[in-house]
GUTOR-37874 format. One line per field, with one value per atom (N, C-alpha, C): residue number from 1; y, z, x. Coordinates in steps of 0.1 Angstrom, whole numbers, plus 5000, padded with zeros to 4 digits. Example, Ala and Ser with C-alpha at 12.3 -4.5 7.8 and 13.67 -1.06 7.14 Angstrom:
2
n [1:1:1:2:2:2] .
y [4943:4955:4967:4978:4989:5000] .
z [5078:5078:5078:5071:5071:5079] .
x [5132:5123:5132:5128:5137:5129] .
This chain:
230
n [1:1:1:2:2:2:3:3:3:4:4:4:5:5:5:6:6:6:7:7:7:8:8:8:9:9:9:10:10:10:11:11:11:12:12:12:13:13:13:14:14:14:15:15:15:16:16:16:17:17:17:18:18:18:19:19:19:20:20:20:21:21:21:22:22:22:23:23:23:24:24:24:25:25:25:26:26:26:27:27:27:28:28:28:29:29:29:30:30:30:31:31:31:32:32:32:33:33:33:34:34:34:35:35:35:36:36:36:37:37:37:38:38:38:39:39:39:40:40:40:41:41:41:42:42:42:43:43:43:44:44:44:45:45:45:46:46:46:47:47:47:48:48:48:49:49:49:50:50:50:51:51:51:52:52:52:53:53:53:54:54:54:55:55:55:56:56:56:57:57:57:58:58:58:59:59:59:60:60:60:61:61:61:62:62:62:63:63:63:64:64:64:65:65:65:66:66:66:67:67:67:68:68:68:69:69:69:70:70:70:71:71:71:72:72:72:73:73:73:74:74:74:75:75:75:76:76:76:77:77:77:78:78:78:79:79:79:80:80:80:81:81:81:82:82:82:83:83:83:84:84:84:85:85:85:86:86:86:87:87:87:88:88:88:89:89:89:90:90:90:91:91:91:92:92:92:93:93:93:94:94:94:95:95:95:96:96:96:97:97:97:98:98:98:99:99:99:100:100:100:101:101:101:102:102:102:103:103:103:104:104:104:105:105:105:106:106:106:107:107:107:108:108:108:109:109:109:110:110:110:111:111:111:112:112:112:113:113:113:114:114:114:115:115:115:116:116:116:117:117:117:118:118:118:119:119:119:120:120:120:121:121:121:122:122:122:123:123:123:124:124:124:125:125:125:126:126:126:127:127:127:128:128:128:129:129:129:130:130:130:131:131:131:132:132:132:133:133:133:134:134:134:135:135:135:136:136:136:137:137:137:138:138:138:139:139:139:140:140:140:141:141:141:142:142:142:143:143:143:144:144:144:145:145:145:146:146:146:147:147:147:148:148:148:149:149:149:150:150:150:151:151:151:152:152:152:153:153:153:154:154:154:155:155:155:156:156:156:157:157:157:158:158:158:159:159:159:160:160:160:161:161:161:162:162:162:163:163:163:164:164:164:165:165:165:166:166:166:167:167:167:168:168:168:169:169:169:170:170:170:171:171:171:172:172:172:173:173:173:174:174:174:175:175:175:176:176:176:177:177:177:178:178:178:179:179:179:180:180:180:181:181:181:182:182:182:183:183:183:184:184:184:185:185:185:186:186:186:187:187:187:188:188:188:189:189:189:190:190:190:191:191:191:192:192:192:193:193:193:194:194:194:195:195:195:196:196:196:197:197:197:198:198:198:199:199:199:200:200:200:201:201:201:202:202:202:203:203:203:204:204:204:205:205:205:206:206:206:207:207:207:208:208:208:209:209:209:210:210:210:211:211:211:212:212:212:213:213:213:214:214:214:215:215:215:216:216:216:217:217:217:218:218:218:219:219:219:220:220:220:221:221:221:222:222:222:223:223:223:224:224:224:225:225:225:226:226:226:227:227:227:228:228:228:229:229:229:230:230:230] .
y [4309:4311:4326:4329:4343:4348:4360:4365:4364:4367:4367:4352:4343:4329:4324:4329:4325:4330:4342:4348:4340:4335:4327:4313:4307:4294:4294:4306:4307:4310:4312:4315:4329:4338:4352:4358:4355:4361:4354:4358:4352:4358:4352:4357:4371:4373:4387:4397:4394:4403:4405:4394:4395:4405:4405:4415:4430:4431:4445:4449:4439:4442:4446:4439:4442:4456:4459:4472:4483:4480:4491:4493:4485:4486:4480:4470:4464:4452:4448:4435:4438:4432:4433:4420:4419:4407:4410:4403:4405:4420:4425:4439:4450:4446:4456:4456:4467:4468:4464:4455:4451:4455:4461:4466:4460:4452:4446:4432:4431:4418:4406:4408:4396:4391:4397:4393:4379:4372:4358:4356:4347:4345:4330:4327:4314:4312:4304:4303:4298:4290:4284:4293:4304:4313:4327:4332:4346:4349:4360:4364:4374:4370:4378:4384:4397:4403:4411:4411:4419:4428:4441:4451:4449:4445:4443:4430:4421:4408:4397:4388:4377:4368:4363:4353:4339:4329:4316:4307:4299:4290:4281:4279:4271:4257:4247:4233:4225:4230:4223:4230:4223:4229:4228:4240:4241:4246:4240:4243:4245:4257:4262:4267:4264:4270:4280:4292:4303:4308:4310:4316:4331:4338:4352:4360:4368:4377:4390:4398:4412:4420:4431:4441:4436:4425:4420:4420:4426:4426:4414:4409:4397:4400:4400:4405:4400:4400:4397:4409:4421:4433:4445:4453:4464:4474:4484:4493:4499:4499:4505:4496:4484:4475:4462:4455:4441:4432:4423:4415:4400:4392:4378:4370:4372:4363:4365:4376:4378:4369:4363:4354:4340:4337:4324:4324:4317:4317:4304:4304:4292:4297:4289:4293:4295:4288:4289:4302:4308:4320:4315:4319:4315:4328:4326:4338:4333:4343:4339:4336:4327:4323:4330:4339:4347:4358:4364:4376:4373:4380:4381:4394:4403:4417:4419:4431:4434:4432:4435:4434:4420:4411:4397:4388:4377:4367:4353:4344:4330:4324:4313:4305:4312:4311:4316:4306:4302:4293:4300:4296:4301:4290:4293:4283:4289:4281:4285:4277:4270:4262:4271:4276:4285:4279:4266:4259:4260:4257:4257:4272:4281:4295:4299:4295:4299:4292:4279:4272:4275:4278:4282:4296:4305:4319:4322:4315:4319:4313:4322:4317:4307:4305:4296:4281:4279:4265:4261:4271:4268:4262:4265:4259:4267:4260:4266:4273:4284:4291:4294:4290:4290:4301:4309:4320:4320:4324:4326:4341:4346:4360:4365:4375:4381:4395:4399:4413:4421:4434:4444:4442:4438:4436:4424:4420:4408:4408:4397:4397:4388:4393:4386:4374:4365:4354:4359:4369:4375:4380:4387:4392:4380:4369:4358:4351:4351:4346:4354:4367:4376:4373:4371:4368:4355:4345:4332:4332:4340:4340:4347:4356:4364:4378:4388:4402:4410:4421:4430:4436:4435:4440:4443:4456:4460:4457:4461:4459:4446:4436:4423:4417:4404:4397:4386:4386:4375:4362:4351:4338:4334:4323:4318:4312:4313:4309:4300:4292:4285:4293:4296:4304:4296:4296:4289:4298:4300:4308:4300:4308:4302:4308:4321:4328:4340:4349:4360:4370:4371:4380:4373:4360:4353:4342:4341:4331:4325:4314:4308:4309:4313:4314:4308:4300:4293:4299:4305:4311:4303:4305:4299:4311:4322:4334:4342:4353:4361:4375:4382:4396:4404:4416:4424:4428:4424:4427:4423:4412:4408:4406:4399:4396:4409:4417:4430:4439:4439:4447:4441:4428:4421:4424:4423:4426:4440:4450:4464:4465:4458:4459:4455:4446:4442:4449:4460:4469:4466:4459:4455:4458:4454:4456:4445:4440:4429:4435:4428:4432:4422:4409:4399:4390:4387:4378:4369:4356:4346:4335:4333:4322:4309:4299:4286:4275:4276:4265:4271:4264:4266:4253:4250:4236:4226:4217:4206:4210:4221:4225:4233:4228:4235:4241:4252:4260:4252:4246:4239:4248:4244:4251:4258:4260:4267:4281:4285:4299:4310:4322:4333:4336:4339:4342:4330:4318:4306:4299:4291:4284:4269:4262:4248:4243:4233:4227:4218:4218:4208:4194:4186:4172:4165:4154:4146:4143:4140:4136:4149:4160:4173:4176:4175:4179:4169:4156:4147:4149:4152:4155:4168:4178:4191:4189:4183:4181:4173:4163:4155:4163:4172:4179:4190:4194:4205:4199] .
z [6256:6251:6250:6254:6253:6239:6236:6222:6214:6220:6213:6210:6218:6216:6204:6204:6193:6180:6179:6167:6162:6172:6168:6163:6170:6166:6153:6149:6137:6125:6128:6117:6113:6121:6117:6119:6130:6134:6146:6151:6163:6175:6187:6198:6202:6201:6205:6195:6182:6172:6174:6179:6182:6193:6203:6214:6208:6199:6193:6185:6178:6170:6180:6191:6201:6207:6212:6218:6208:6195:6185:6180:6186:6182:6169:6164:6151:6152:6165:6166:6172:6166:6171:6174:6185:6189:6189:6181:6179:6176:6167:6163:6171:6183:6193:6193:6191:6192:6206:6207:6220:6221:6232:6234:6247:6255:6267:6264:6268:6265:6272:6283:6290:6285:6275:6270:6265:6270:6266:6257:6247:6238:6238:6232:6229:6214:6210:6195:6187:6194:6188:6187:6194:6195:6191:6194:6192:6178:6172:6159:6160:6155:6156:6143:6142:6130:6133:6123:6123:6111:6114:6104:6095:6102:6095:6088:6088:6081:6091:6088:6098:6099:6111:6114:6116:6109:6111:6115:6125:6130:6119:6119:6109:6115:6109:6115:6108:6097:6089:6092:6099:6102:6090:6087:6075:6079:6072:6075:6061:6060:6047:6049:6039:6038:6026:6029:6019:6018:6005:6003:6002:6013:6013:6004:5995:5987:5995:5990:5995:5994:6002:6001:6004:6012:6017:6033:6039:6053:6059:6070:6076:6085:6079:6087:6079:6086:6080:6073:6079:6073:6076:6066:6068:6057:6059:6048:6041:6028:6019:6017:6022:6020:6014:6008:6004:6016:6018:6030:6025:6034:6030:6027:6035:6034:6020:6013:6000:5989:5993:5983:5984:5994:5996:5993:5982:5977:5981:5993:5998:6005:6007:6013:6028:6035:6049:6052:6064:6068:6076:6072:6079:6083:6092:6096:6098:6097:6098:6112:6112:6125:6127:6137:6139:6129:6129:6120:6110:6099:6090:6084:6086:6082:6067:6064:6050:6040:6044:6034:6034:6042:6043:6034:6031:6022:6029:6023:6028:6035:6042:6048:6058:6056:6065:6066:6078:6080:6082:6076:6079:6083:6092:6097:6104:6106:6115:6128:6131:6143:6153:6163:6173:6182:6184:6193:6186:6173:6165:6165:6163:6163:6176:6187:6200:6202:6200:6203:6194:6181:6172:6174:6179:6180:6193:6204:6217:6219:6223:6224:6235:6244:6255:6250:6238:6233:6225:6223:6218:6204:6195:6182:6173:6165:6157:6145:6141:6128:6122:6109:6102:6091:6089:6080:6071:6059:6050:6048:6052:6053:6044:6036:6028:6033:6036:6041:6031:6034:6024:6021:6031:6030:6036:6034:6040:6055:6061:6076:6082:6092:6098:6107:6110:6119:6132:6137:6150:6151:6140:6140:6140:6133:6133:6147:6153:6167:6176:6175:6183:6181:6168:6165:6172:6172:6177:6193:6199:6213:6220:6213:6219:6222:6222:6224:6230:6237:6242:6231:6232:6221:6227:6224:6228:6243:6252:6266:6272:6264:6269:6262:6262:6255:6246:6234:6225:6230:6227:6230:6221:6225:6217:6204:6193:6180:6173:6164:6155:6142:6140:6128:6120:6107:6097:6086:6082:6071:6058:6048:6035:6025:6026:6018:6025:6019:6026:6031:6025:6029:6031:6033:6034:6045:6054:6064:6067:6074:6079:6094:6099:6114:6118:6129:6135:6148:6150:6162:6169:6182:6190:6196:6189:6193:6181:6182:6171:6174:6180:6183:6170:6171:6160:6152:6139:6131:6138:6145:6153:6145:6134:6127:6121:6116:6110:6121:6133:6144:6149:6149:6154:6144:6131:6121:6121:6124:6125:6137:6147:6159:6157:6147:6144:6132:6128:6118:6104:6101:6087:6085:6073:6070:6062:6066:6058:6045:6034:6021:6016:6021:6018:6030:6034:6045:6041:6041:6037:6048:6053:6063:6055:6059:6051:6059:6072:6080:6093:6096:6109:6115:6127:6133:6122:6119:6109:6095:6093:6080:6072:6060:6052:6039:6035:6024:6011:6009:5997:5985:5974:5961:5958:5968:5965:5960:5949:5943:5952:5951:5958:5954:5964:5962:5961:5960:5959:5973:5974:5986:5983:5994:5993:6007:6007:6020:6025:6038:6044:6040:6038:6035:6048:6046:6058:6068:6062:6070:6078:6071:6078:6089:6086:6096:6108:6105:6116:6125:6119:6126:6134:6128:6135:6147:6145:6156:6168:6164:6174:6183:6176:6184:6192:6189:6196:6208] .
x [2637:2650:2654:2666:2670:2671:2667:2665:2678:2690:2702:2706:2702:2705:2696:2684:2675:2681:2686:2691:2703:2711:2723:2718:2709:2704:2697:2691:2684:2693:2706:2716:2717:2711:2711:2725:2731:2744:2749:2761:2766:2758:2760:2752:2757:2770:2775:2769:2769:2764:2749:2742:2728:2725:2734:2733:2734:2744:2745:2733:2727:2715:2703:2702:2692:2693:2705:2707:2706:2709:2708:2693:2684:2670:2666:2674:2671:2662:2659:2651:2637:2627:2614:2608:2600:2593:2578:2571:2557:2553:2562:2559:2565:2570:2575:2591:2597:2612:2616:2627:2632:2646:2650:2664:2670:2662:2667:2674:2686:2694:2688:2682:2677:2663:2658:2645:2645:2634:2632:2620:2621:2610:2606:2594:2590:2592:2602:2604:2593:2584:2572:2560:2561:2549:2552:2564:2567:2572:2569:2574:2585:2597:2609:2613:2617:2621:2634:2643:2655:2655:2655:2654:2642:2631:2618:2617:2627:2626:2624:2614:2612:2623:2625:2635:2629:2633:2628:2639:2637:2648:2653:2666:2673:2675:2669:2670:2681:2686:2697:2710:2719:2732:2741:2747:2755:2770:2780:2794:2800:2806:2811:2825:2834:2847:2847:2851:2852:2866:2871:2884:2881:2882:2878:2888:2882:2891:2893:2903:2905:2892:2892:2881:2868:2867:2854:2855:2844:2844:2838:2844:2839:2828:2816:2804:2792:2780:2767:2762:2765:2760:2769:2773:2781:2778:2769:2765:2777:2776:2786:2798:2798:2810:2805:2814:2812:2814:2804:2805:2806:2812:2816:2803:2792:2781:2774:2777:2771:2777:2789:2796:2790:2782:2777:2762:2758:2744:2737:2732:2724:2712:2702:2689:2691:2700:2702:2710:2708:2715:2727:2739:2751:2759:2768:2775:2790:2799:2814:2818:2828:2834:2847:2847:2859:2860:2872:2874:2886:2885:2897:2895:2905:2904:2902:2897:2893:2904:2916:2928:2933:2929:2935:2926:2932:2925:2926:2919:2921:2909:2912:2901:2893:2880:2870:2859:2856:2844:2832:2821:2808:2798:2789:2780:2768:2758:2747:2747:2758:2759:2766:2758:2763:2774:2774:2784:2798:2798:2810:2816:2807:2811:2818:2812:2818:2831:2832:2844:2856:2853:2864:2868:2859:2863:2870:2867:2872:2886:2896:2910:2912:2903:2905:2905:2900:2899:2911:2921:2934:2934:2925:2925:2934:2942:2953:2947:2953:2951:2964:2965:2978:2977:2988:2988:3001:2999:3010:3012:3024:3026:3038:3035:3046:3047:3060:3063:3070:3071:3077:3091:3099:3113:3118:3131:3136:3134:3130:3128:3139:3145:3157:3152:3162:3159:3155:3162:3159:3145:3140:3126:3116:3119:3110:3110:3121:3122:3113:3113:3105:3090:3086:3072:3068:3077:3074:3074:3083:3084:3073:3065:3055:3061:3052:3056:3045:3049:3038:3030:3017:3008:2994:2990:2976:2973:2983:2981:2983:2987:2989:3001:3003:3014:3009:3014:3009:3014:3007:3011:3023:3030:3040:3034:3041:3036:3047:3042:3052:3054:3067:3070:3080:3078:3087:3090:3102:3106:3103:3097:3095:3105:3108:3118:3123:3131:3136:3126:3114:3104:3090:3091:3078:3080:3069:3070:3056:3056:3043:3043:3031:3029:3016:3017:3006:3003:2991:2986:2975:2974:2963:2954:2954:2947:2944:2936:2933:2929:2939:2936:2934:2928:2925:2937:2938:2950:2963:2963:2974:2987:2987:2999:3005:2996:3001:3007:3002:3007:3020:3021:3034:3045:3042:3052:3057:3048:3052:3062:3059:3068:3082:3084:3098:3103:3097:3102:3099:3088:3085:3070:3065:3051:3046:3034:3027:3021:3024:3019:3009:3009:3000:2998:2986:2983:2972:2974:2964:2963:2951:2949:2947:2955:2955:2948:2947:2941:2935:2924:2917:2915:2921:2919:2923:2915:2918:2914:2908:2903:2913:2916:2926:2920:2926:2921:2923:2935:2938:2939:2933:2934:2921:2913:2900:2903:2897:2900:2894:2900:2896:2881:2873:2859:2850:2856:2848:2846:2836:2833:2829:2829:2825:2820:2812:2807:2819:2820:2829:2825:2836:2834:2829:2823:2818:2829:2841:2852:2857:2858:2862:2852:2839:2829:2830:2831:2832:2844:2856:2868:2867:2861:2860:2851:2840:2830:2836:2845:2851:2861:2869:2879:2873:2861:2854:2847] .
Protein backbone atom coordinates (compact mmCIF):
# COMPACT_ATOMS: atom_id res chain seq x y z
CA UNK A 1 0.00 0.00 0.00
CA UNK A 2 1.28 3.49 -0.82
CA UNK A 3 2.32 5.35 2.30
CA UNK A 4 -0.03 8.31 1.78
CA UNK A 5 -2.96 5.93 1.25
CA UNK A 6 -2.06 4.14 4.49
CA UNK A 7 -2.08 7.47 6.39
CA UNK A 8 -5.52 8.27 4.96
CA UNK A 9 -6.92 4.82 5.72
CA UNK A 10 -5.55 5.02 9.26
CA UNK A 11 -7.45 8.27 9.85
CA UNK A 12 -4.37 10.44 10.24
CA UNK A 13 -5.22 12.90 7.46
CA UNK A 14 -6.39 13.11 3.87
CA UNK A 15 -4.23 11.52 1.18
CA UNK A 16 -3.15 14.95 -0.10
CA UNK A 17 -2.19 16.11 3.38
CA UNK A 18 -0.34 12.81 3.82
CA UNK A 19 1.76 13.67 0.76
CA UNK A 20 2.61 17.01 2.36
CA UNK A 21 3.62 15.28 5.60
CA UNK A 22 5.87 12.87 3.67
CA UNK A 23 7.66 15.52 1.61
CA UNK A 24 8.11 17.64 4.75
CA UNK A 25 9.99 14.76 6.40
CA UNK A 26 7.39 14.16 9.11
CA UNK A 27 6.82 10.46 8.34
CA UNK A 28 9.09 7.58 9.33
CA UNK A 29 8.86 3.92 8.31
CA UNK A 30 10.64 1.47 10.59
CA UNK A 31 12.53 4.34 12.18
CA UNK A 32 13.72 5.88 8.89
CA UNK A 33 12.37 9.22 7.58
CA UNK A 34 10.69 8.77 4.18
CA UNK A 35 10.27 11.63 1.70
CA UNK A 36 9.50 9.69 -1.50
CA UNK A 37 5.80 9.82 -2.43
CA UNK A 38 5.92 6.49 -4.26
CA UNK A 39 7.01 4.60 -1.15
CA UNK A 40 5.01 1.44 -0.48
CA UNK A 41 4.63 -0.31 2.86
CA UNK A 42 3.20 -3.51 4.27
CA UNK A 43 0.60 -2.34 6.85
CA UNK A 44 0.90 -5.67 8.68
CA UNK A 45 4.69 -5.58 9.05
CA UNK A 46 5.99 -2.02 8.78
CA UNK A 47 5.98 0.48 11.65
CA UNK A 48 4.83 3.97 10.62
CA UNK A 49 5.21 7.14 12.68
CA UNK A 50 4.13 10.74 12.09
CA UNK A 51 6.06 13.32 14.08
CA UNK A 52 7.36 10.48 16.22
CA UNK A 53 3.90 9.11 17.07
CA UNK A 54 2.96 5.59 15.93
CA UNK A 55 0.15 5.22 13.42
CA UNK A 56 -2.26 2.33 13.81
CA UNK A 57 -4.84 1.46 11.15
CA UNK A 58 -8.37 2.49 12.08
CA UNK A 59 -10.83 -0.34 11.49
CA UNK A 60 -13.89 1.55 12.77
CA UNK A 61 -15.26 4.07 10.29
CA UNK A 62 -16.52 7.24 11.99
CA UNK A 63 -18.71 10.02 10.56
CA UNK A 64 -19.15 13.23 12.54
CA UNK A 65 -20.95 16.56 12.07
CA UNK A 66 -19.31 19.53 13.80
CA UNK A 67 -20.68 23.06 14.08
CA UNK A 68 -17.38 24.82 13.53
CA UNK A 69 -17.00 28.03 15.55
CA UNK A 70 -15.05 31.09 14.45
CA UNK A 71 -11.28 31.24 14.90
CA UNK A 72 -10.74 27.53 14.35
CA UNK A 73 -8.63 26.30 11.44
CA UNK A 74 -9.94 23.42 9.35
CA UNK A 75 -6.90 21.22 9.80
CA UNK A 76 -5.48 18.28 11.75
CA UNK A 77 -2.48 20.33 12.83
CA UNK A 78 -1.65 24.04 12.63
CA UNK A 79 0.92 25.30 15.18
CA UNK A 80 -0.26 28.33 17.12
CA UNK A 81 -3.89 27.99 16.02
CA UNK A 82 -7.03 26.30 17.32
CA UNK A 83 -7.84 23.37 15.02
CA UNK A 84 -11.21 21.71 14.50
CA UNK A 85 -10.10 18.17 15.38
CA UNK A 86 -9.36 19.33 18.93
CA UNK A 87 -13.10 19.91 19.42
CA UNK A 88 -13.87 16.22 18.86
CA UNK A 89 -12.95 13.97 21.77
CA UNK A 90 -13.03 10.39 20.48
CA UNK A 91 -10.40 7.62 20.39
CA UNK A 92 -10.46 7.36 16.57
CA UNK A 93 -8.41 9.79 14.51
CA UNK A 94 -10.64 11.73 12.11
CA UNK A 95 -9.91 14.50 9.65
CA UNK A 96 -12.05 17.26 8.11
CA UNK A 97 -13.76 16.88 4.75
CA UNK A 98 -13.08 19.91 2.58
CA UNK A 99 -12.36 23.37 3.92
CA UNK A 100 -14.20 26.02 5.89
CA UNK A 101 -12.11 29.13 6.46
CA UNK A 102 -11.08 30.35 9.90
CA UNK A 103 -13.66 33.17 10.06
CA UNK A 104 -16.57 31.03 8.87
CA UNK A 105 -18.86 28.83 10.96
CA UNK A 106 -21.19 25.94 10.46
CA UNK A 107 -21.35 22.38 9.22
CA UNK A 108 -18.09 20.50 8.88
CA UNK A 109 -17.90 16.76 8.34
CA UNK A 110 -15.06 14.79 9.92
CA UNK A 111 -14.31 11.16 9.14
CA UNK A 112 -11.62 8.51 8.81
CA UNK A 113 -13.25 7.17 5.64
CA UNK A 114 -10.95 8.17 2.76
CA UNK A 115 -13.56 7.45 0.08
CA UNK A 116 -16.05 9.85 1.65
CA UNK A 117 -13.35 12.50 1.95
CA UNK A 118 -12.43 12.25 -1.73
CA UNK A 119 -15.96 12.20 -3.10
CA UNK A 120 -17.28 15.07 -0.98
CA UNK A 121 -14.18 17.24 -1.45
CA UNK A 122 -13.73 16.94 -5.21
CA UNK A 123 -15.92 19.31 -7.31
CA UNK A 124 -16.34 16.74 -10.11
CA UNK A 125 -18.89 14.85 -7.97
CA UNK A 126 -21.25 17.89 -7.88
CA UNK A 127 -22.35 17.59 -4.25
CA UNK A 128 -24.20 20.65 -2.97
CA UNK A 129 -23.02 22.89 -0.15
CA UNK A 130 -25.47 25.44 1.27
CA UNK A 131 -24.50 28.67 3.06
CA UNK A 132 -26.29 31.40 5.01
CA UNK A 133 -24.56 34.70 4.24
CA UNK A 134 -24.89 38.11 5.91
CA UNK A 135 -23.21 41.08 4.23
CA UNK A 136 -22.21 44.54 5.43
CA UNK A 137 -24.79 46.52 3.48
CA UNK A 138 -27.99 45.92 1.49
CA UNK A 139 -27.36 43.73 -1.53
CA UNK A 140 -29.24 44.40 -4.75
CA UNK A 141 -31.19 41.92 -6.83
CA UNK A 142 -28.71 42.57 -9.65
CA UNK A 143 -25.80 41.61 -7.40
CA UNK A 144 -27.56 38.42 -6.29
CA UNK A 145 -28.17 37.54 -9.94
CA UNK A 146 -24.46 37.94 -10.68
CA UNK A 147 -23.62 35.60 -7.81
CA UNK A 148 -26.05 33.04 -9.18
CA UNK A 149 -25.02 33.33 -12.83
CA UNK A 150 -21.33 32.78 -12.12
CA UNK A 151 -18.44 35.21 -12.52
CA UNK A 152 -14.72 35.35 -13.34
CA UNK A 153 -12.75 34.46 -10.22
CA UNK A 154 -9.17 33.36 -9.58
CA UNK A 155 -8.41 32.70 -13.24
CA UNK A 156 -11.56 30.73 -13.99
CA UNK A 157 -15.34 31.18 -13.80
CA UNK A 158 -17.53 30.11 -10.93
CA UNK A 159 -20.32 27.65 -11.63
CA UNK A 160 -23.94 28.70 -11.58
CA UNK A 161 -25.40 28.73 -8.07
CA UNK A 162 -28.86 28.90 -6.49
CA UNK A 163 -29.28 32.17 -4.61
CA UNK A 164 -32.28 33.08 -2.44
CA UNK A 165 -32.78 36.39 -0.65
CA UNK A 166 -33.55 36.17 3.09
CA UNK A 167 -33.49 39.91 3.91
CA UNK A 168 -31.96 43.16 2.62
CA UNK A 169 -28.45 42.10 3.62
CA UNK A 170 -28.77 38.33 3.99
CA UNK A 171 -29.10 35.53 1.46
CA UNK A 172 -28.76 31.79 0.99
CA UNK A 173 -26.46 30.34 -1.67
CA UNK A 174 -26.03 26.73 -2.82
CA UNK A 175 -22.73 25.85 -4.53
CA UNK A 176 -21.41 22.73 -6.22
CA UNK A 177 -17.78 23.77 -5.80
CA UNK A 178 -15.59 25.20 -3.08
CA UNK A 179 -12.74 27.44 -4.15
CA UNK A 180 -10.66 29.11 -1.44
CA UNK A 181 -12.78 31.79 0.28
CA UNK A 182 -15.05 31.68 -2.77
CA UNK A 183 -18.18 33.33 -1.39
CA UNK A 184 -16.21 36.13 0.27
CA UNK A 185 -14.37 36.83 -3.00
CA UNK A 186 -17.60 36.73 -5.02
CA UNK A 187 -19.33 39.16 -2.66
CA UNK A 188 -16.38 41.58 -2.88
CA UNK A 189 -16.66 41.51 -6.67
CA UNK A 190 -20.23 42.82 -6.44
CA UNK A 191 -19.16 45.65 -4.11
CA UNK A 192 -20.07 44.27 -0.71
CA UNK A 193 -18.42 42.41 2.17
CA UNK A 194 -19.30 39.24 4.09
CA UNK A 195 -19.64 39.77 7.84
CA UNK A 196 -21.05 36.33 8.70
CA UNK A 197 -20.87 33.09 6.75
CA UNK A 198 -22.35 29.82 7.99
CA UNK A 199 -22.49 26.52 6.13
CA UNK A 200 -25.82 24.83 6.83
CA UNK A 201 -25.77 21.77 4.59
CA UNK A 202 -23.40 19.40 2.76
CA UNK A 203 -25.11 16.96 0.38
CA UNK A 204 -27.95 15.45 2.48
CA UNK A 205 -26.44 16.37 5.87
CA UNK A 206 -27.97 19.40 7.62
CA UNK A 207 -26.55 21.43 10.50
CA UNK A 208 -29.91 21.88 12.22
CA UNK A 209 -29.77 23.35 15.74
CA UNK A 210 -26.38 21.93 16.73
CA UNK A 211 -24.69 24.59 18.94
CA UNK A 212 -21.41 26.19 17.88
CA UNK A 213 -18.42 24.10 18.92
CA UNK A 214 -20.54 20.97 19.47
CA UNK A 215 -20.52 17.78 17.43
CA UNK A 216 -22.56 14.65 16.89
CA UNK A 217 -22.28 11.34 15.04
CA UNK A 218 -24.27 10.99 11.85
CA UNK A 219 -27.52 9.13 12.39
CA UNK A 220 -27.82 5.72 10.75
CA UNK A 221 -30.29 7.17 8.25
CA UNK A 222 -27.96 10.09 7.38
CA UNK A 223 -25.03 7.73 6.96
CA UNK A 224 -27.05 5.30 4.82
CA UNK A 225 -28.32 8.09 2.54
CA UNK A 226 -24.88 9.69 2.26
CA UNK A 227 -23.18 6.43 1.32
CA UNK A 228 -25.91 5.72 -1.24
CA UNK A 229 -25.51 9.04 -3.08
CA UNK A 230 -21.73 8.62 -3.16
